[in-house]
C-alpha positions as CSV (number, residue, x, y, z in Angstrom):
1,X,103.6,85.0,110.6
2,X,106.4,85.3,107.8
3,X,104.3,87.8,106.0
4,X,104.0,90.0,108.6
5,X,107.7,89.7,109.2
6,X,108.6,90.6,105.7
7,X,106.2,93.1,105.7
8,X,107.7,94.8,108.6
9,X,111.0,94.3,107.4
10,X,110.4,96.1,104.3
11,X,108.7,99.1,105.5
12,X,111.1,99.5,108.5
13,X,114.4,99.5,106.3
14,X,113.5,100.2,102.9
15,X,110.4,102.4,103.3
16,X,112.0,105.2,104.7
17,X,114.8,104.8,102.6
18,X,112.8,105.3,99.6
19,X,110.9,108.7,100.1
20,X,108.6,108.9,97.2
21,X,107.6,112.0,95.5
22,X,103.9,112.8,95.9
23,X,102.1,114.9,93.8
24,X,99.4,115.4,96.1
25,X,100.2,115.4,99.9
26,X,98.1,113.6,102.5
27,X,96.0,116.9,103.2
28,X,95.4,117.5,99.4
29,X,98.6,120.2,98.8
30,X,99.8,120.0,95.3
31,X,103.6,119.4,95.1
32,X,104.3,120.8,92.1
33,X,106.1,124.4,90.7
34,X,106.3,126.1,87.7
35,X,109.5,127.1,86.0
36,X,110.8,129.4,83.2
37,X,107.3,131.3,83.4
38,X,107.5,134.4,80.8
39,X,107.3,138.2,82.0
40,X,104.2,138.5,80.1
41,X,102.3,135.4,81.2
42,X,103.5,136.6,85.3
43,X,101.5,139.8,84.0
44,X,98.6,137.9,83.5
45,X,98.6,137.2,87.8
46,X,98.1,141.0,88.1
47,X,95.1,141.1,85.5
48,X,93.4,138.7,87.8
49,X,94.4,140.6,90.7
50,X,91.4,139.1,93.2
51,X,92.3,135.4,92.5
52,X,95.9,136.5,93.0
53,X,94.9,138.1,96.3
54,X,92.7,135.4,97.3
55,X,95.2,133.0,96.8
56,X,97.8,134.4,98.8
57,X,98.9,133.1,102.3
58,X,97.7,134.7,105.2
59,X,101.4,136.6,105.9
60,X,101.4,138.2,102.6
61,X,97.4,138.9,102.7
62,X,97.9,140.9,105.8
63,X,101.0,142.7,104.6
64,X,98.7,143.9,101.6
65,X,96.0,144.8,103.6
66,X,98.0,147.1,106.1
67,X,100.2,148.2,103.3
68,X,97.1,149.5,101.3
69,X,95.5,151.5,104.2
70,X,98.6,152.8,105.4
71,X,99.8,153.8,101.7
72,X,97.0,155.6,100.8
73,X,97.0,157.5,104.1
74,X,100.3,159.1,103.6
75,X,100.2,159.4,100.1
76,X,97.3,161.4,100.5
77,X,98.6,163.1,103.5
78,X,101.6,164.3,101.0
79,X,98.3,165.6,98.9
80,X,96.8,167.5,101.9
81,X,100.5,168.9,102.8
82,X,101.0,170.1,99.4
83,X,97.7,171.9,99.3
84,X,98.6,173.4,102.3
85,X,102.1,174.7,101.5
86,X,101.0,175.7,97.9
87,X,98.2,178.0,99.6
88,X,100.8,178.8,102.3
89,X,98.9,177.9,105.4
90,X,101.8,176.8,107.2
91,X,102.8,178.3,110.2
92,X,106.2,178.8,108.4
93,X,104.9,181.2,106.1
94,X,103.2,183.5,109.1
95,X,99.7,183.6,107.5
96,X,98.2,186.9,108.8
97,X,95.1,186.7,111.1
98,X,92.4,187.2,108.2
99,X,93.8,184.6,106.2
100,X,91.5,181.4,105.4
101,X,93.1,178.2,104.9
102,X,92.5,175.4,102.6
103,X,91.9,173.1,105.6
104,X,91.9,174.1,109.2
105,X,94.7,173.2,111.8
106,X,97.2,171.6,109.3
107,X,100.7,172.7,110.9
108,X,102.5,169.9,109.2
109,X,102.8,166.9,107.9
110,X,102.2,165.0,110.8
111,X,98.7,166.9,111.2
112,X,98.2,166.2,107.2
113,X,99.0,162.5,107.8
114,X,95.8,162.7,110.8
115,X,93.6,164.8,108.5
116,X,93.8,162.1,105.6
117,X,93.3,159.3,108.1
118,X,90.2,160.9,109.3
119,X,88.8,161.5,105.8
120,X,89.6,158.3,104.5
121,X,87.9,156.4,107.9
122,X,85.1,158.7,108.0
123,X,85.9,159.4,111.6
124,X,85.8,163.2,111.4
125,X,86.9,164.6,115.2
126,X,85.6,168.0,113.9
127,X,89.1,169.7,114.8
128,X,90.2,169.7,111.1
129,X,88.1,170.3,108.5
130,X,87.8,171.9,104.5
131,X,87.0,175.1,103.7
132,X,85.3,176.7,100.8
133,X,88.5,178.7,100.0
134,X,90.1,176.1,97.8
135,X,88.8,174.2,94.8
136,X,91.2,171.9,94.8
137,X,90.9,170.7,98.6
138,X,87.5,170.0,97.6
139,X,88.2,167.8,94.5
140,X,90.7,166.1,96.8
141,X,88.1,165.6,99.4
142,X,86.0,163.6,96.7
143,X,88.7,161.7,95.3
144,X,89.8,160.4,98.3
145,X,86.5,159.5,100.1
146,X,86.1,157.3,96.7
147,X,89.3,155.7,96.2
148,X,89.0,155.2,100.1
149,X,85.6,153.3,99.9
150,X,86.9,151.3,97.0
151,X,90.1,150.2,98.8
152,X,87.9,149.2,101.9
153,X,85.5,147.4,100.0
154,X,88.6,145.3,98.0
155,X,90.5,144.5,101.2
156,X,87.5,144.1,103.5
157,X,85.8,141.7,100.7
158,X,89.3,139.7,100.4
159,X,89.4,139.0,103.9
160,X,85.8,138.0,104.3
161,X,86.7,135.6,100.9
162,X,89.5,133.8,102.6
163,X,87.9,133.1,105.6
164,X,84.8,131.8,104.3
165,X,86.6,129.9,101.2
166,X,85.3,126.2,101.1
167,X,89.1,125.2,101.4
168,X,88.0,125.4,104.9
169,X,85.0,123.2,104.7
170,X,87.4,120.7,103.3
171,X,89.6,120.5,106.4
172,X,86.1,118.6,108.0
173,X,86.4,116.0,105.5
174,X,89.0,113.3,106.5
175,X,90.3,109.7,104.7
176,X,91.5,106.8,106.1
177,X,95.4,106.8,106.7
178,X,95.5,103.6,104.5
179,X,93.6,101.9,101.8
180,X,93.1,98.3,101.6
181,X,92.4,95.2,99.1
182,X,90.3,92.3,100.4
183,X,87.0,90.7,98.8
184,X,83.7,92.1,98.9
185,X,80.7,91.1,97.4
186,X,82.9,88.1,96.0
187,X,84.7,90.4,94.0
188,X,88.3,91.5,94.9
189,X,88.1,95.6,95.5
190,X,90.3,98.4,97.0
191,X,88.7,99.9,99.7
192,X,89.2,103.5,101.0
193,X,87.0,104.8,103.8
194,X,86.0,108.7,104.2
195,X,84.1,110.5,106.8
196,X,82.4,114.3,107.4
197,X,83.6,115.5,110.7
198,X,80.4,118.1,110.5
199,X,76.7,117.2,111.1
200,X,75.9,119.8,108.0
201,X,76.2,117.8,104.6
202,X,78.1,118.0,101.1
203,X,75.2,118.1,98.5
204,X,75.6,116.3,95.4
205,X,79.0,114.5,96.0
206,X,81.2,112.8,93.7
207,X,83.8,110.5,94.2
208,X,86.2,109.7,91.9
209,X,90.0,108.6,91.4
210,X,93.3,109.2,89.3
211,X,95.9,106.5,89.4
212,X,99.5,108.7,88.6
213,X,102.5,106.5,87.0
214,X,105.1,107.0,84.8
215,X,104.2,105.0,81.1
216,X,106.0,104.5,78.3
217,X,104.0,104.6,74.7
218,X,104.6,101.7,71.9
219,X,106.6,104.9,70.1
220,X,108.9,105.3,72.9
221,X,107.6,108.7,74.1
222,X,107.6,108.5,78.3
223,X,105.2,110.3,79.9
224,X,105.5,111.2,83.6
225,X,102.4,111.4,85.7
226,X,100.1,109.7,83.3
227,X,96.8,110.1,84.8
228,X,94.5,106.6,84.5
229,X,90.9,106.9,85.5
230,X,89.8,104.8,88.9
231,X,86.1,104.5,89.4
232,X,85.2,104.6,92.9
233,X,81.4,103.3,94.1
234,X,79.7,102.7,97.5
235,X,77.0,100.2,97.5
236,X,74.1,103.5,96.4
237,X,76.6,104.5,93.4
238,X,79.4,107.3,93.2
239,X,77.1,110.4,92.9
240,X,74.5,112.0,95.2
241,X,75.8,110.3,98.2
242,X,74.2,110.4,101.6
243,X,76.9,111.9,103.4
244,X,76.4,111.5,107.2
245,X,78.0,108.7,108.5
246,X,81.5,107.4,107.2
247,X,81.5,105.8,103.8
248,X,83.5,102.7,102.9
249,X,84.1,103.6,98.9
250,X,85.6,100.6,96.7
251,X,87.0,100.0,93.4
252,X,86.5,96.5,91.6
253,X,89.9,94.9,90.5
254,X,88.6,93.4,87.4
255,X,90.0,93.1,83.4
256,X,89.7,96.5,83.2
257,X,91.7,97.7,86.2
258,X,95.3,98.9,86.3
259,X,95.4,96.7,89.6
260,X,94.6,93.6,88.1
261,X,98.3,92.3,87.0
262,X,99.5,93.5,90.7
263,X,99.8,90.7,93.4
264,X,100.5,91.0,97.3
265,X,104.2,89.9,96.6
266,X,105.2,92.7,94.1
267,X,102.8,95.6,95.1
268,X,105.4,97.3,97.1
269,X,107.5,97.1,94.0
270,X,105.3,99.2,92.1
271,X,105.5,103.1,91.3
272,X,102.5,104.6,91.5
273,X,100.2,107.4,93.3
274,X,96.4,106.8,93.8
275,X,94.7,110.3,94.2
276,X,91.3,110.4,95.5
277,X,89.1,113.4,95.0
278,X,85.6,113.9,96.4
279,X,83.8,116.7,95.3
280,X,80.8,118.5,96.3
281,X,78.6,121.6,97.7
282,X,78.4,123.0,100.7
283,X,75.0,123.0,102.5
284,X,75.6,126.3,104.2
285,X,76.8,128.2,102.0
286,X,76.2,126.6,98.3
287,X,80.0,127.0,97.5
288,X,81.8,123.9,95.8
289,X,84.4,122.2,97.4
290,X,87.0,119.5,96.6
291,X,88.6,117.4,99.0
292,X,92.0,115.3,98.0
293,X,94.4,112.5,99.4
294,X,96.6,110.2,97.9
295,X,98.0,106.6,98.4
296,X,101.5,105.4,97.5
297,X,101.8,101.7,97.6
298,X,103.4,101.7,100.9
299,X,100.0,102.6,102.3
300,X,97.9,100.2,100.4
301,X,97.3,97.3,102.3
302,X,96.8,93.8,100.9
303,X,94.7,91.4,102.6
304,X,93.0,93.5,105.3
305,X,89.9,95.1,105.9
306,X,88.5,98.2,107.8
307,X,86.8,97.7,111.1
308,X,83.6,98.3,111.9
309,X,83.0,102.1,113.0
310,X,78.9,102.5,113.3
311,X,76.9,100.9,116.5
312,X,73.7,101.3,117.7
313,X,73.3,102.5,121.1
314,X,70.5,101.1,123.7
315,X,68.8,104.7,123.1
316,X,68.3,104.0,119.4
317,X,70.9,106.6,118.6
318,X,73.6,105.7,115.9
319,X,77.4,106.2,117.0
320,X,80.2,106.5,115.3
321,X,83.4,105.4,117.0
322,X,86.4,107.3,115.4
323,X,88.9,105.3,116.9
324,X,88.4,102.8,114.7
325,X,88.2,104.9,111.7
326,X,91.7,103.9,110.2
327,X,92.0,100.4,112.0
328,X,92.3,97.5,110.0
329,X,91.5,93.9,110.3
330,X,93.2,90.9,108.4
331,X,91.3,88.8,106.6
332,X,91.9,86.0,104.0
333,X,92.1,87.5,100.7
334,X,93.6,86.1,97.1
335,X,97.2,87.1,96.4
336,X,96.2,88.2,93.1
337,X,93.0,89.3,91.3
338,X,93.7,86.9,88.3
339,X,94.2,84.0,91.3
340,X,90.7,84.8,91.8
341,X,88.9,85.1,88.7
342,X,91.0,81.7,87.5
343,X,89.4,80.2,90.9
344,X,86.0,81.1,89.9
345,X,86.3,79.7,86.6
346,X,87.8,76.3,87.9
347,X,84.6,76.3,90.0
348,X,82.1,77.0,87.2
349,X,83.9,74.0,85.2
350,X,83.6,71.4,87.9
351,X,80.0,72.1,87.9
352,X,79.8,71.9,84.1
353,X,80.1,68.3,82.2
354,X,82.1,68.7,78.7
355,X,82.3,66.0,75.9
356,X,85.4,64.2,75.1
357,X,85.5,64.4,71.5
358,X,88.3,61.7,71.3
359,X,86.6,59.2,73.1
360,X,85.0,56.5,70.8
361,X,82.3,53.9,71.9
362,X,83.3,50.4,70.3
363,X,81.0,47.9,70.1
364,X,81.8,44.4,71.3
365,X,79.4,41.5,70.0
366,X,78.6,39.0,73.4
367,X,79.1,35.4,72.1
368,X,77.7,32.5,73.9
369,X,79.9,29.7,74.2
370,X,77.4,27.6,75.9
371,X,76.5,24.5,73.8
372,X,73.7,22.6,74.8
């Protein structure tokens, strides 16, 4: 009872006041910004314009999409207007009855814009058309048609690629809200639950983790966000997972684990961030995706395990109850990994006999004091 009360008090009064800075949010977004980037380095983003456009947010992407088409239509509309102006096809020049214009029925800037739009999107209403009178108009028609195909292919391809990016597939992979620490198979383990909300599989899935913390080297150098590898496994290994139902992945807290020297009483005093990664290939598109989440000390529950989530119905089907996905149950757990290993060593010594080198057997001669 006191354990629960203490944990509630710490979480309620100290947890909110101590807002820990996350590098990775719960939904996988990275909380990092770049400052003082040189102008030459920024130009590299325009060299790789395809990736830059794909990484833009939707509001900026739609702005670029609309601006690219409207800008090209208006630009070529000005060029068509210039051709008509130079050839004196406009009504203010009062062309003669036998005058053959470069483009039929261009009477001003508005009609030039409409002809530019019809040319680039290949609408072709048939009211305005290029004649054989001007070679400049024919060249401009060819140039706008080719450039229009390029703009259309690039922008439509960028929209399609943005929609079909595997990042959206990662939204249907979810991790448990909390990580738990309890015994599993006689070992103290850190456990996390992950589920695939779609029936389509992730092929070649691989799970691993990184522990981010600030460390000081023996030379006195302070390393912020120092990364320590955390190996996560399931009963069948950590690669090529059969990810059809929710899995409970675990990390064994042994002598090589950074959690070995932590205890239930000191866990909330630690300053670390556990980032968990799941890499896989989307079965339907063959595109690779990565799902990320993170856990801070307040989200690691010591002495708990996850509630059962998979059951079998009377009809012989397996049912997954996501109501218990992040639900935890308190279990008896050693308050530190070192205590568990010391307990095992003590039990092993109790089953083994030891020789006492200081024990000396002294022989005693028996005398018979009875005389006959």
